[in-house]
Every structure is written in C-alpha cells, then in structure tokens.
C-alpha positions, 0 to 999 in steps of 0.5 A, a space after each residue: 187329232 191322233 193318227 188312227 191306225 188299223 191293223 190288217 192281221 192280228 199277228 204277233 209282229 203287229 204287237 211288236 211293231 205297232 201296238 207296243 211302240 205306239 204306247 209311247 206316242 200320244 199322237 197315235 192310236 191303234 184303233 182297230 184290228 181285222 183278222 181272218 175270223 171275227 173271234 180272233 179279231 175280238 180276242 186281239 182287240 180285247 187283249 190290247 184295248 183297241 176300240 173295234 174289231 172286224 172279221 173281214 179285212 174289207 170292213 176295216 178298210 171301209 172304216 172312215 175313222 182309220 187313216 193308216 193301215 198296217 199289213 202283216 199277213 203272209 207274204 203273198 197277201 201283202 200286195 193285195 191288201 196294201 193296194 186295196 188300202 191305198 185305193 181306199 185312201 189309207 196310208 199303208 205300212 207293210 211288213 217286209 217284204 212290201 210285195 213279191 214282184 214288179 207287177 204287184 209293185 206297179 199296181 201298188 204304186 199306181 193306187 198310192 199315186 191316185 189316192 195321194 197316200 203313203 206306202 212304206 215298207 217296214 224293215 226293222 233294221 233300216 237306217 241303223 247308225 251302224 250303217 253310217 259307221 260302215 259307210 264312213 270306213 269305206 269312204 275313209 279307206 282306212 281298211 282299204 277297198 271293200 271287196 265283199 259283203 258276206 251275210 248269214 241269216 238262219 232260224 231254228 224253226 221246227 218245220 210246220 204249216 206256218 206260212 214260212 214253210 208254204 211257198 204258195 204263201 210267199 214263204 221260204 228262207 229267201 223271202 224271209 231274210 232278203 230284205 235284211 240282207 239287201 237293206 244292209 248292202 244298200 246302206 253300205 254301198 247301194 244297189 246300183 249296177 248289181 246283178 243278182 243270182 240265186 240257188 236253192 234245192 227247194 227241198 222243203 215241204 211243198 217245194 219251199 226253199 229251206 236254204 237259199 244262197 243269193 249273190 250280187 255282183 257289180 262290174 267293179 268286182 264287188 260281191 255280196 252273198 247271202 246264205 239263208 236258212 229256215 233251219 238252225 242254228 240261229 245266226 244273223 251276221 254281216 261281214 264286210 271284207 276289205 283289202 286290209 281287214 274286215 268289219 264283223 257284225 254278229 247277231 244283228 237281229 238281237 235288237 228285235 227282242 229289245 234294247 240290245 246294243 250293236 257292236 261292230 268289230 273292226 279287225 285289221 290285217 296287221 292283227 289290231 282290233 277295235 270294237 265300235 259300239 252303239 247304245 242299246 235300242 229296240 228295232 221296233 221302237 226305232 222303226 215306229 219313230 222313223 215311219 211316223 216321221 215319213 207319214 207326217 211328210 208329203 207322200 213320196 216313193 219308197 225307192 229302197 223298197 222298189 230296188 229290193 222288190 226288183 232284185 228279190 224277184 230276179 234272184 228268186 226266179 233265177 234260182 227257180 229256173 236253175 233248179 228246173 234246169 231251164 
C-alpha cells in the first residue's frame, strides 16, 4: 500500500516540496488537499490530479485514508495544525520553521508521543554533503582553527501583504531564514553551548523585521552571525573563517530551483585556492527522499528541530526586548 499524503495548504511550496518529488516514488501518493476555501482546494486538486479536496483543514485530518500530513501554511499556523494532525494519528511533516516557540514545541511533542507518530521539520538544505566536507576540514585542521561563521540571506521581495510582511503571522526576515542558518551551523559545529542574541529595527509594515542580525557565541570564542533581509539584492552565502583561511559557499539556495551544483571555495591565507564541487541535485528531491526514510523508521524526536526552535525564540525575543528598550 502506498503512503497516502494530505496537504494542509494549497501552496506553491507544497508543489515543490511534495507534489513534484512524489512523482518519482511509486510507494507514495498525494491523495488530498485542504485549503482556506473549497474553491481554492478544488482548483489545486484538479491542477495536480489529486483524489479529493477539502475547504476545511479539519476535514482532511478526519480522512481515514490519509496517513501523513504536510503542513505549509503561514508560520504562526504551523504548530496549531501540526499538533491537530498528530492528535488525529497522522504522521506530520511541517515546512520550516516547525513552530515559533517552546510552548508550541512542547504541545506538539506531547501529541506526537501520545499518538505514536512522526513529526519532521522540512528544512530543504539539511544533510547536504557539503556539510560533511566542512566538518572534514574542521577535523583535519588543514585551515587551522574555525573562528567564525558568517551567513547572509536576503530576498528581492516587493513589500506586500503576504505573510512574510505580517509579524502576527510569524513573518519577518529572521523567521524566514533562521532555519537555513542554524542548519548550516549545526551541521558544521553543533549548537551545544551557543548563546544567541539578535537585533532589528522592526521598521517594516506592521512592525515586521525587514532586516535582522543574529549572533551565536560559544565559550571558546567561536562566533556565528546571520544577516537576513526581506529586501534585495538576493543573496544566500555562508563563509567559514579559520585561522589559516576560509571556506566560501555562494548561492547555497540555488538547488531549490532545480539540480544545481554546490561549490565550496577553499581559500588559504598563503594565496592558494581550490574548489570542491558536489554534483547537481535539487534540494526538494533530496529532502523528499530523506523524509521518506525517516517516516519508514520508528518515530523519534527531531532533536535538530528542537534546538532550532529554542534558539530562534530566544534570539527573536531578545531582539524585541532590545528594540523596546527593556
């Protein structure tokens, strides 16, 4: 029997992350979609050849034929519907961020444990081979000691009324980009012992953070910094700084658009330079295969997601408090 997936949200990312990759898997079927209106759900169903459509999210959760739910609503709704899906006995895959705080995470964990189901956060960049390569350089000491990680993520978006520009829906530059940053840092050095701080002027529509600077600091002096923005130019870069050189990764989000290669530029302080390349691969195809493997195993806690949720909440609230002068 194929795995039967229901979509909570008739969204573009659901097409990229689930509908399109599933076509290469005979043991998976995208069965149903639920949207904020019956008309929107039916239009999505017809376009993508699904079996059923619902104008209410709860109706999809009550569908006994659906065993796994993918949630891709605005950020502030992730926890609500992921928790409801887990309580309904469905495995749950949640588009990043999994949720926006520790209380939401606690409720979601409790529901998953009671029902014995999986809860997985979908971070498309997770577990890419370039992370192994960076860890190998750190372990080998070929560039000396790692001292800093600098990340820049910005998008060339026109300010509008989408959820990214509405703080009450979990929008803002930090919530939109932090998962990618923390995934990269965790993949390289882990997050144990890191203390996070943040800063933003919160000067966008409704007080949203159009720009945000976040920092992690470890007792050994290592620093990791994210500079995020919802305004252009587009940029998605990581740089790992060592005492004897640096590793640069430019355009790390490009594989979201298709099977683009990822290249690490290793630059030594003596002036030598080499490029370590990884074959082209689409993030969403890779993510779908990884999640399918997780769902086939026994339910287990997503420790990486829990670390990210805790740090994101801490950093964001610290930035809000600083902005308000507390």
